[in-house]
Backbone and ligand atoms as CSV (ligand in chain L), in Angstrom:
chain,resi,resn,atom,element,x,y,z
A,1,MET,N,N,0.822,-1.216,0.009
A,1,MET,CA,C,0.004,-0.016,-0.011
A,1,MET,C,C,0.891,1.286,-0.026
A,2,ALA,N,N,0.509,2.189,-0.785
A,2,ALA,CA,C,1.310,3.446,-0.912
A,2,ALA,C,C,1.235,4.290,0.368
A,3,ASP,N,N,2.285,4.907,0.649
A,3,ASP,CA,C,2.374,5.753,1.845
A,3,ASP,C,C,2.345,7.187,1.402
A,4,ILE,N,N,1.507,8.016,1.970
A,4,ILE,CA,C,1.505,9.384,1.489
A,4,ILE,C,C,2.634,10.245,1.969
A,5,PHE,N,N,3.298,9.742,3.027
A,5,PHE,CA,C,4.464,10.460,3.482
A,5,PHE,C,C,5.704,10.056,2.754
A,6,SER,N,N,6.632,10.890,2.638
A,6,SER,CA,C,7.912,10.524,2.083
A,6,SER,C,C,8.632,9.604,3.060
A,7,LYS,N,N,9.543,8.835,2.590
A,7,LYS,CA,C,10.327,7.908,3.446
A,7,LYS,C,C,10.848,8.636,4.683
A,8,GLU,N,N,11.410,9.845,4.465
A,8,GLU,CA,C,12.109,10.551,5.525
A,8,GLU,C,C,11.050,10.968,6.534
A,9,LYS,N,N,9.931,11.486,6.052
A,9,LYS,CA,C,8.896,11.969,6.975
A,9,LYS,C,C,8.382,10.759,7.778
A,10,ARG,N,N,8.102,9.674,7.090
A,10,ARG,CA,C,7.612,8.533,7.793
A,10,ARG,C,C,8.559,8.053,8.873
A,11,HIS,N,N,9.816,8.085,8.538
A,11,HIS,CA,C,10.885,7.641,9.452
A,11,HIS,C,C,10.861,8.579,10.648
A,12,GLU,N,N,10.719,9.848,10.386
A,12,GLU,CA,C,10.704,10.823,11.528
A,12,GLU,C,C,9.512,10.576,12.421
A,13,ILE,N,N,8.357,10.316,11.837
A,13,ILE,CA,C,7.135,10.085,12.675
A,13,ILE,C,C,7.332,8.868,13.541
A,14,MET,N,N,7.807,7.763,12.911
A,14,MET,CA,C,7.946,6.521,13.556
A,14,MET,C,C,8.999,6.601,14.673
A,15,SER,N,N,10.079,7.283,14.410
A,15,SER,CA,C,11.144,7.290,15.443
A,15,SER,C,C,10.709,8.164,16.654
A,16,ARG,N,N,9.855,9.098,16.361
A,16,ARG,CA,C,9.387,9.976,17.431
A,16,ARG,C,C,8.525,9.062,18.407
A,17,ILE,N,N,7.676,8.202,17.798
A,17,ILE,CA,C,6.881,7.338,18.646
A,17,ILE,C,C,7.754,6.287,19.363
A,18,ARG,N,N,8.687,5.724,18.583
A,18,ARG,CA,C,9.584,4.678,19.202
A,18,ARG,C,C,10.323,5.198,20.403
A,19,ASN,N,N,10.810,6.483,20.267
A,19,ASN,CA,C,11.625,7.107,21.369
A,19,ASN,C,C,10.733,7.196,22.640
A,20,LYS,N,N,9.541,7.482,22.379
A,20,LYS,CA,C,8.658,7.640,23.537
A,20,LYS,C,C,8.502,6.301,24.248
A,21,ASP,N,N,8.391,5.221,23.455
A,21,ASP,CA,C,8.379,3.859,24.042
A,21,ASP,C,C,9.592,3.663,24.932
A,22,THR,N,N,10.742,3.951,24.386
A,22,THR,CA,C,11.971,3.715,25.089
A,22,THR,C,C,12.042,4.516,26.383
A,23,LYS,N,N,11.497,5.735,26.365
A,23,LYS,CA,C,11.484,6.525,27.564
A,23,LYS,C,C,10.731,5.875,28.694
A,24,ILE,N,N,9.584,5.289,28.378
A,24,ILE,CA,C,8.846,4.637,29.492
A,24,ILE,C,C,9.528,3.411,29.939
A,25,GLU,N,N,10.190,2.768,29.051
A,25,GLU,CA,C,10.940,1.533,29.384
A,25,GLU,C,C,11.996,1.857,30.471
A,26,ILE,N,N,12.716,2.967,30.135
A,26,ILE,CA,C,13.791,3.397,31.025
A,26,ILE,C,C,13.252,3.760,32.375
A,27,LYS,N,N,12.106,4.453,32.372
A,27,LYS,CA,C,11.486,4.794,33.658
A,27,LYS,C,C,11.106,3.572,34.487
A,28,VAL,N,N,10.608,2.573,33.819
A,28,VAL,CA,C,10.237,1.347,34.504
A,28,VAL,C,C,11.504,0.607,35.034
A,29,ARG,N,N,12.491,0.559,34.165
A,29,ARG,CA,C,13.715,-0.134,34.598
A,29,ARG,C,C,14.392,0.567,35.751
A,30,ASN,N,N,14.490,1.860,35.689
A,30,ASN,CA,C,15.098,2.581,36.787
A,30,ASN,C,C,14.397,2.346,38.129
A,31,TRP,N,N,13.104,2.350,38.036
A,31,TRP,CA,C,12.301,2.142,39.243
A,31,TRP,C,C,12.584,0.744,39.800
A,32,LEU,N,N,12.539,-0.309,38.987
A,32,LEU,CA,C,12.845,-1.643,39.422
A,32,LEU,C,C,14.235,-1.728,40.056
A,33,PHE,N,N,15.187,-1.101,39.360
A,33,PHE,CA,C,16.544,-1.214,39.841
A,33,PHE,C,C,16.615,-0.550,41.266
A,34,HIS,N,N,16.023,0.533,41.367
A,34,HIS,CA,C,16.054,1.215,42.708
A,34,HIS,C,C,15.331,0.468,43.798
A,35,HIS,N,N,14.499,-0.460,43.328
A,35,HIS,CA,C,13.812,-1.284,44.354
A,35,HIS,C,C,14.461,-2.663,44.409
A,36,GLY,N,N,15.664,-2.707,44.008
A,36,GLY,CA,C,16.466,-3.941,44.251
A,36,GLY,C,C,16.300,-5.111,43.295
A,37,ILE,N,N,15.507,-4.800,42.185
A,37,ILE,CA,C,15.313,-5.885,41.194
A,37,ILE,C,C,16.435,-5.841,40.196
A,38,ARG,N,N,17.078,-6.970,39.922
A,38,ARG,CA,C,18.081,-7.041,38.947
A,38,ARG,C,C,17.519,-7.771,37.723
A,39,TYR,N,N,17.813,-7.301,36.561
A,39,TYR,CA,C,17.140,-7.794,35.353
A,39,TYR,C,C,18.074,-7.746,34.154
A,40,ARG,N,N,17.663,-8.287,33.063
A,40,ARG,CA,C,18.346,-8.138,31.812
A,40,ARG,C,C,17.372,-7.401,30.968
A,41,LYS,N,N,17.961,-6.624,29.991
A,41,LYS,CA,C,16.987,-5.918,29.114
A,41,LYS,C,C,17.098,-6.504,27.655
A,42,ASN,N,N,15.978,-6.396,27.002
A,42,ASN,CA,C,15.917,-6.912,25.618
A,42,ASN,C,C,16.619,-8.191,25.422
A,43,TYR,N,N,16.353,-9.145,26.240
A,43,TYR,CA,C,17.005,-10.434,26.313
A,43,TYR,C,C,16.688,-11.281,25.073
A,44,GLU,N,N,17.624,-11.428,24.197
A,44,GLU,CA,C,17.336,-11.985,22.888
A,44,GLU,C,C,17.109,-13.482,22.935
A,45,LYS,N,N,17.560,-14.143,24.004
A,45,LYS,CA,C,17.417,-15.603,24.071
A,45,LYS,C,C,16.021,-15.995,24.404
A,46,VAL,N,N,15.186,-15.047,24.810
A,46,VAL,CA,C,13.856,-15.323,25.233
A,46,VAL,C,C,12.870,-14.950,24.135
A,47,THR,N,N,11.930,-15.801,23.876
A,47,THR,CA,C,10.890,-15.531,22.826
A,47,THR,C,C,10.362,-14.127,22.916
A,48,GLY,N,N,10.375,-13.399,21.854
A,48,GLY,CA,C,9.705,-12.098,21.752
A,48,GLY,C,C,10.617,-10.991,22.354
A,49,LYS,N,N,11.833,-11.361,22.722
A,49,LYS,CA,C,12.794,-10.376,23.263
A,49,LYS,C,C,12.106,-9.365,24.267
A,50,PRO,N,N,11.695,-9.904,25.373
A,50,PRO,CA,C,10.965,-9.022,26.337
A,50,PRO,C,C,11.877,-7.836,26.792
A,51,ASP,N,N,11.226,-6.711,27.076
A,51,ASP,CA,C,11.959,-5.462,27.448
A,51,ASP,C,C,12.768,-5.703,28.706
A,52,ILE,N,N,12.189,-6.399,29.672
A,52,ILE,CA,C,12.808,-6.712,30.928
A,52,ILE,C,C,12.675,-8.199,31.263
A,53,VAL,N,N,13.713,-8.843,31.610
A,53,VAL,CA,C,13.675,-10.289,31.930
A,53,VAL,C,C,14.448,-10.548,33.217
A,54,ILE,N,N,13.788,-11.284,34.076
A,54,ILE,CA,C,14.407,-11.753,35.267
A,54,ILE,C,C,14.540,-13.252,35.131
A,55,THR,N,N,15.744,-13.690,34.653
A,55,THR,CA,C,15.882,-15.089,34.172
A,55,THR,C,C,15.716,-16.035,35.396
A,56,LYS,N,N,16.208,-15.734,36.509
A,56,LYS,CA,C,16.176,-16.581,37.659
A,56,LYS,C,C,14.765,-17.046,38.036
A,57,TYR,N,N,13.842,-16.120,37.879
A,57,TYR,CA,C,12.466,-16.435,38.292
A,57,TYR,C,C,11.507,-16.588,37.087
A,58,LYS,N,N,12.197,-16.620,35.905
A,58,LYS,CA,C,11.363,-16.746,34.614
A,58,LYS,C,C,10.266,-15.677,34.540
A,59,ILE,N,N,10.693,-14.432,34.783
A,59,ILE,CA,C,9.721,-13.349,34.655
A,59,ILE,C,C,10.049,-12.524,33.420
A,60,ALA,N,N,9.069,-12.310,32.536
A,60,ALA,CA,C,9.243,-11.512,31.338
A,60,ALA,C,C,8.267,-10.349,31.475
A,61,ILE,N,N,8.839,-9.132,31.296
A,61,ILE,CA,C,8.003,-7.960,31.366
A,61,ILE,C,C,8.075,-7.171,30.010
A,62,PHE,N,N,6.943,-6.879,29.507
A,62,PHE,CA,C,6.862,-6.051,28.297
A,62,PHE,C,C,6.312,-4.663,28.683
A,63,VAL,N,N,6.990,-3.661,28.144
A,63,VAL,CA,C,6.455,-2.349,28.301
A,63,VAL,C,C,5.984,-1.920,26.914
A,64,HIS,N,N,4.677,-1.964,26.799
A,64,HIS,CA,C,4.004,-1.722,25.477
A,64,HIS,C,C,3.605,-0.254,25.238
A,65,GLY,N,N,4.057,0.285,24.173
A,65,GLY,CA,C,3.583,1.561,23.749
A,65,GLY,C,C,2.138,1.340,23.201
A,66,CYS,N,N,1.260,2.129,23.639
A,66,CYS,CA,C,-0.148,1.888,23.332
A,66,CYS,C,C,-0.427,2.004,21.786
A,67,PHE,N,N,0.306,2.808,21.172
A,67,PHE,CA,C,0.082,2.928,19.710
A,67,PHE,C,C,0.594,1.686,18.996
A,68,TRP,N,N,1.854,1.379,19.138
A,68,TRP,CA,C,2.444,0.244,18.387
A,68,TRP,C,C,1.819,-1.076,18.738
A,69,HIS,N,N,1.338,-1.226,19.924
A,69,HIS,CA,C,0.796,-2.509,20.331
A,69,HIS,C,C,-0.758,-2.470,20.316
A,70,ALA,N,N,-1.295,-1.448,19.777
A,70,ALA,CA,C,-2.774,-1.323,19.552
A,70,ALA,C,C,-3.585,-1.655,20.808
A,71,HIS,N,N,-3.272,-0.816,21.850
A,71,HIS,CA,C,-4.049,-1.013,23.126
A,71,HIS,C,C,-5.534,-0.682,22.896
A,72,GLU,N,N,-6.322,-1.662,23.152
A,72,GLU,CA,C,-7.766,-1.520,22.858
A,72,GLU,C,C,-8.399,-0.466,23.835
A,73,ASN,N,N,-9.328,0.311,23.252
A,73,ASN,CA,C,-10.064,1.339,24.018
A,73,ASN,C,C,-9.093,2.263,24.793
A,74,CYS,N,N,-8.015,2.571,24.172
A,74,CYS,CA,C,-7.095,3.450,24.791
A,74,CYS,C,C,-6.909,4.720,24.020
A,75,LYS,N,N,-6.913,5.861,24.783
A,75,LYS,CA,C,-6.814,7.174,24.095
A,75,LYS,C,C,-5.535,7.346,23.354
A,76,LEU,N,N,-4.496,6.703,23.913
A,76,LEU,CA,C,-3.179,6.846,23.208
A,76,LEU,C,C,-3.059,6.051,21.973
A,77,CYS,N,N,-4.055,5.198,21.773
A,77,CYS,CA,C,-3.957,4.402,20.517
A,77,CYS,C,C,-4.986,4.946,19.496
A,78,ARG,N,N,-4.731,6.086,19.033
A,78,ARG,CA,C,-5.588,6.748,18.038
A,78,ARG,C,C,-4.947,6.544,16.710
A,79,PHE,N,N,-5.709,5.957,15.805
A,79,PHE,CA,C,-5.218,5.658,14.504
A,79,PHE,C,C,-4.942,6.977,13.771
A,80,PRO,N,N,-3.885,7.012,13.005
A,80,PRO,CA,C,-3.625,8.186,12.178
A,80,PRO,C,C,-4.807,8.361,11.209
A,81,LYS,N,N,-5.102,9.606,10.898
A,81,LYS,CA,C,-6.240,9.880,10.069
A,81,LYS,C,C,-6.049,9.549,8.611
A,82,THR,N,N,-4.815,9.476,8.267
A,82,THR,CA,C,-4.548,9.130,6.893
A,82,THR,C,C,-4.081,7.708,6.813
A,83,GLN,N,N,-4.195,7.113,5.656
A,83,GLN,CA,C,-3.740,5.687,5.518
A,83,GLN,C,C,-4.319,4.790,6.552
A,84,VAL,N,N,-5.555,4.966,6.751
A,84,VAL,CA,C,-6.227,4.135,7.850
A,84,VAL,C,C,-6.006,2.637,7.638
A,85,GLU,N,N,-6.180,2.182,6.433
A,85,GLU,CA,C,-6.108,0.754,6.157
A,85,GLU,C,C,-4.666,0.232,6.435
A,86,PHE,N,N,-3.721,1.052,5.958
A,86,PHE,CA,C,-2.303,0.686,6.093
A,86,PHE,C,C,-2.027,0.485,7.579
A,87,TRP,N,N,-2.458,1.428,8.425
A,87,TRP,CA,C,-2.152,1.361,9.830
A,87,TRP,C,C,-2.972,0.252,10.576
A,88,LYS,N,N,-4.186,0.127,10.123
A,88,LYS,CA,C,-4.999,-0.938,10.742
A,88,LYS,C,C,-4.352,-2.298,10.553
A,89,GLU,N,N,-3.935,-2.561,9.373
A,89,GLU,CA,C,-3.325,-3.823,9.022
A,89,GLU,C,C,-2.012,-4.032,9.864
A,90,LYS,N,N,-1.216,-2.956,9.835
A,90,LYS,CA,C,0.049,-3.030,10.509
A,90,LYS,C,C,-0.128,-3.291,12.042
A,91,LEU,N,N,-0.962,-2.524,12.630
A,91,LEU,CA,C,-1.157,-2.619,14.065
A,91,LEU,C,C,-1.847,-3.940,14.450
A,92,GLU,N,N,-2.758,-4.377,13.606
A,92,GLU,CA,C,-3.390,-5.615,13.816
A,92,GLU,C,C,-2.375,-6.815,13.834
A,93,ARG,N,N,-1.405,-6.680,12.893
A,93,ARG,CA,C,-0.325,-7.710,12.866
A,93,ARG,C,C,0.510,-7.626,14.141
A,94,ASN,N,N,0.827,-6.448,14.630
A,94,ASN,CA,C,1.613,-6.306,15.819
A,94,ASN,C,C,0.892,-6.950,17.000
A,95,LYS,N,N,-0.399,-6.733,16.971
A,95,LYS,CA,C,-1.198,-7.275,18.094
A,95,LYS,C,C,-1.287,-8.762,18.155
A,96,GLU,N,N,-1.463,-9.330,16.953
A,96,GLU,CA,C,-1.495,-10.799,16.843
A,96,GLU,C,C,-0.115,-11.400,17.241
A,97,ARG,N,N,0.913,-10.749,16.887
A,97,ARG,CA,C,2.248,-11.150,17.267
A,97,ARG,C,C,2.446,-11.159,18.795
A,98,ASP,N,N,1.974,-10.107,19.426
A,98,ASP,CA,C,2.059,-10.012,20.871
A,98,ASP,C,C,1.323,-11.145,21.591
A,99,ILE,N,N,0.143,-11.463,21.033
A,99,ILE,CA,C,-0.648,-12.502,21.668
A,99,ILE,C,C,0.117,-13.855,21.507
A,100,ARG,N,N,0.676,-14.067,20.345
A,100,ARG,CA,C,1.380,-15.365,20.108
A,100,ARG,C,C,2.609,-15.395,21.061
A,101,ILE,N,N,3.300,-14.350,21.212
A,101,ILE,CA,C,4.481,-14.345,22.045
A,101,ILE,C,C,4.119,-14.711,23.520
A,102,ILE,N,N,3.089,-14.022,24.012
A,102,ILE,CA,C,2.642,-14.277,25.374
A,102,ILE,C,C,2.205,-15.724,25.597
A,103,GLN,N,N,1.496,-16.273,24.589
A,103,GLN,CA,C,1.092,-17.617,24.646
A,103,GLN,C,C,2.309,-18.574,24.716
A,104,ASP,N,N,3.233,-18.342,23.882
A,104,ASP,CA,C,4.393,-19.211,23.807
A,104,ASP,C,C,5.229,-19.155,25.116
A,105,LEU,N,N,5.385,-17.968,25.643
A,105,LEU,CA,C,6.153,-17.786,26.843
A,105,LEU,C,C,5.398,-18.477,28.048
A,106,THR,N,N,4.079,-18.321,28.137
A,106,THR,CA,C,3.340,-18.837,29.183
A,106,THR,C,C,3.440,-20.387,29.131
A,107,LYS,N,N,3.385,-20.958,27.922
A,107,LYS,CA,C,3.471,-22.379,27.722
A,107,LYS,C,C,4.797,-22.867,28.228
A,108,ASP,N,N,5.802,-22.049,28.030
A,108,ASP,CA,C,7.187,-22.406,28.436
A,108,ASP,C,C,7.446,-22.180,29.962
A,109,GLY,N,N,6.428,-21.804,30.679
A,109,GLY,CA,C,6.521,-21.591,32.099
A,109,GLY,C,C,6.982,-20.210,32.588
A,110,TRP,N,N,6.912,-19.279,31.655
A,110,TRP,CA,C,7.316,-17.907,31.996
A,110,TRP,C,C,6.099,-17.162,32.713
A,111,ASN,N,N,6.455,-16.287,33.580
A,111,ASN,CA,C,5.471,-15.372,34.177
A,111,ASN,C,C,5.572,-14.081,33.298
A,112,VAL,N,N,4.520,-13.756,32.644
A,112,VAL,CA,C,4.577,-12.667,31.727
A,112,VAL,C,C,3.770,-11.461,32.242
A,113,PHE,N,N,4.299,-10.311,32.256
A,113,PHE,CA,C,3.633,-9.151,32.601
A,113,PHE,C,C,3.674,-8.078,31.503
A,114,VAL,N,N,2.602,-7.453,31.275
A,114,VAL,CA,C,2.553,-6.365,30.256
A,114,VAL,C,C,2.155,-5.086,30.895
A,115,LEU,N,N,3.049,-4.145,30.814
A,115,LEU,CA,C,2.739,-2.776,31.256
A,115,LEU,C,C,2.421,-1.926,30.096
A,116,TRP,N,N,1.290,-1.286,30.145
A,116,TRP,CA,C,0.919,-0.408,29.052
A,116,TRP,C,C,1.399,1.022,29.329
A,117,GLU,N,N,1.783,1.710,28.276
A,117,GLU,CA,C,2.246,3.055,28.336
A,117,GLU,C,C,1.316,3.957,29.128
A,118,CYS,N,N,-0.010,3.832,28.835
A,118,CYS,CA,C,-0.953,4.729,29.558
A,118,CYS,C,C,-1.015,4.444,31.033
A,119,GLN,N,N,-0.799,3.185,31.437
A,119,GLN,CA,C,-0.756,2.858,32.853
A,119,GLN,C,C,0.499,3.452,33.545
A,120,VAL,N,N,1.591,3.303,32.773
A,120,VAL,CA,C,2.837,3.775,33.348
A,120,VAL,C,C,2.759,5.317,33.429
A,121,GLU,N,N,2.170,5.963,32.451
A,121,GLU,CA,C,2.119,7.446,32.435
A,121,GLU,C,C,1.119,8.021,33.426
A,122,ASN,N,N,-0.034,7.337,33.552
A,122,ASN,CA,C,-1.075,7.904,34.407
A,122,ASN,C,C,-1.110,7.350,35.771
A,123,ASN,N,N,-0.590,6.173,35.962
A,123,ASN,CA,C,-0.704,5.528,37.306
A,123,ASN,C,C,0.610,4.820,37.678
A,124,PHE,N,N,1.583,5.613,37.594
A,124,PHE,CA,C,2.961,5.062,37.728
A,124,PHE,C,C,3.127,4.227,39.024
A,125,ASP,N,N,2.865,4.918,40.127
A,125,ASP,CA,C,3.187,4.260,41.438
A,125,ASP,C,C,2.327,2.989,41.639
A,126,GLU,N,N,1.071,3.091,41.285
A,126,GLU,CA,C,0.238,1.945,41.476
A,126,GLU,C,C,0.666,0.741,40.567
A,127,THR,N,N,0.942,1.099,39.314
A,127,THR,CA,C,1.370,0.031,38.369
A,127,THR,C,C,2.665,-0.581,38.827
A,128,MET,N,N,3.584,0.188,39.272
A,128,MET,CA,C,4.860,-0.342,39.674
A,128,MET,C,C,4.808,-1.155,40.943
A,129,ASN,N,N,4.042,-0.629,41.884
A,129,ASN,CA,C,3.913,-1.385,43.120
A,129,ASN,C,C,3.222,-2.711,42.975
A,130,SER,N,N,2.262,-2.743,42.104
A,130,SER,CA,C,1.602,-4.004,41.876
A,130,SER,C,C,2.492,-4.986,41.099
A,131,LEU,N,N,3.303,-4.439,40.217
A,131,LEU,CA,C,4.327,-5.343,39.544
A,131,LEU,C,C,5.349,-5.875,40.570
A,132,LEU,N,N,5.782,-4.964,41.387
A,132,LEU,CA,C,6.850,-5.390,42.371
A,132,LEU,C,C,6.243,-6.475,43.297
A,133,GLU,N,N,5.020,-6.270,43.705
A,133,GLU,CA,C,4.346,-7.227,44.568
A,133,GLU,C,C,4.343,-8.686,43.849
A,134,ASN,N,N,3.979,-8.648,42.625
A,134,ASN,CA,C,3.979,-9.849,41.820
A,134,ASN,C,C,5.339,-10.534,41.743
A,135,ILE,N,N,6.332,-9.701,41.477
A,135,ILE,CA,C,7.699,-10.199,41.356
A,135,ILE,C,C,8.111,-10.814,42.720
A,136,LEU,N,N,7.845,-10.169,43.741
A,136,LEU,CA,C,8.281,-10.662,45.132
A,136,LEU,C,C,7.553,-11.930,45.463
A,137,LYS,N,N,6.297,-12.043,45.037
A,137,LYS,CA,C,5.509,-13.288,45.263
A,137,LYS,C,C,6.216,-14.465,44.536
A,138,ILE,N,N,6.546,-14.237,43.263
A,138,ILE,CA,C,7.164,-15.309,42.483
A,138,ILE,C,C,8.506,-15.670,43.083
A,139,LYS,N,N,9.216,-14.657,43.516
A,139,LYS,CA,C,10.486,-14.841,44.119
A,139,LYS,C,C,10.387,-15.686,45.401
A,140,ALA,N,N,9.427,-15.332,46.223
A,140,ALA,CA,C,9.234,-16.049,47.463
A,140,ALA,C,C,8.867,-17.538,47.246
A,141,GLU,N,N,8.064,-17.743,46.219
A,141,GLU,CA,C,7.627,-19.144,45.886
A,141,GLU,C,C,8.827,-19.895,45.340
A,142,HIS,N,N,9.632,-19.246,44.540
A,142,HIS,CA,C,10.840,-19.841,44.006
A,142,HIS,C,C,11.793,-20.298,45.131
A,143,GLU,N,N,11.880,-19.476,46.123
A,143,GLU,CA,C,12.809,-19.740,47.213
A,143,GLU,C,C,12.353,-20.808,48.217
A,144,LYS,N,N,11.041,-20.983,48.219
A,144,LYS,CA,C,10.465,-22.061,49.055
A,144,LYS,C,C,10.894,-23.447,48.528
A,145,THR,N,N,10.951,-23.591,47.264
A,145,THR,CA,C,11.194,-24.877,46.637
A,145,THR,C,C,12.705,-25.214,46.524
L,1,ZN,ZN,ZN,-3.076,2.424,26.565
């Protein structure tokens, strides 16, 4: 499908959105680090290359940008007004991919968490505290056995 933007313009738009994704990832990682959680980032050996991985406890955390991962009923996932079909198809594919990755990881015994950009931005403390709680629970169970 033809793109109305020039390659350069398209690249600029996409990188702006991607950078925003990265910023929330960093925010989440820093918080975890300050709370004593040690992790690997973008761990390639794990299906789907999760943004944050705690290998010891098989915890995989994805920080999803609402736009790229097509967060349903989310204000941050507004489709561009141009090239609607192009974007719809693209984001639909991303979404299907995410579902497949989470299924595969879960089947493999991973604990998968997805943090959405809108949660992180609007409810940071609550989101992070509940994530930490879950991590500590898994850790405690792991240490029992
Ligand atoms: Zn969202």
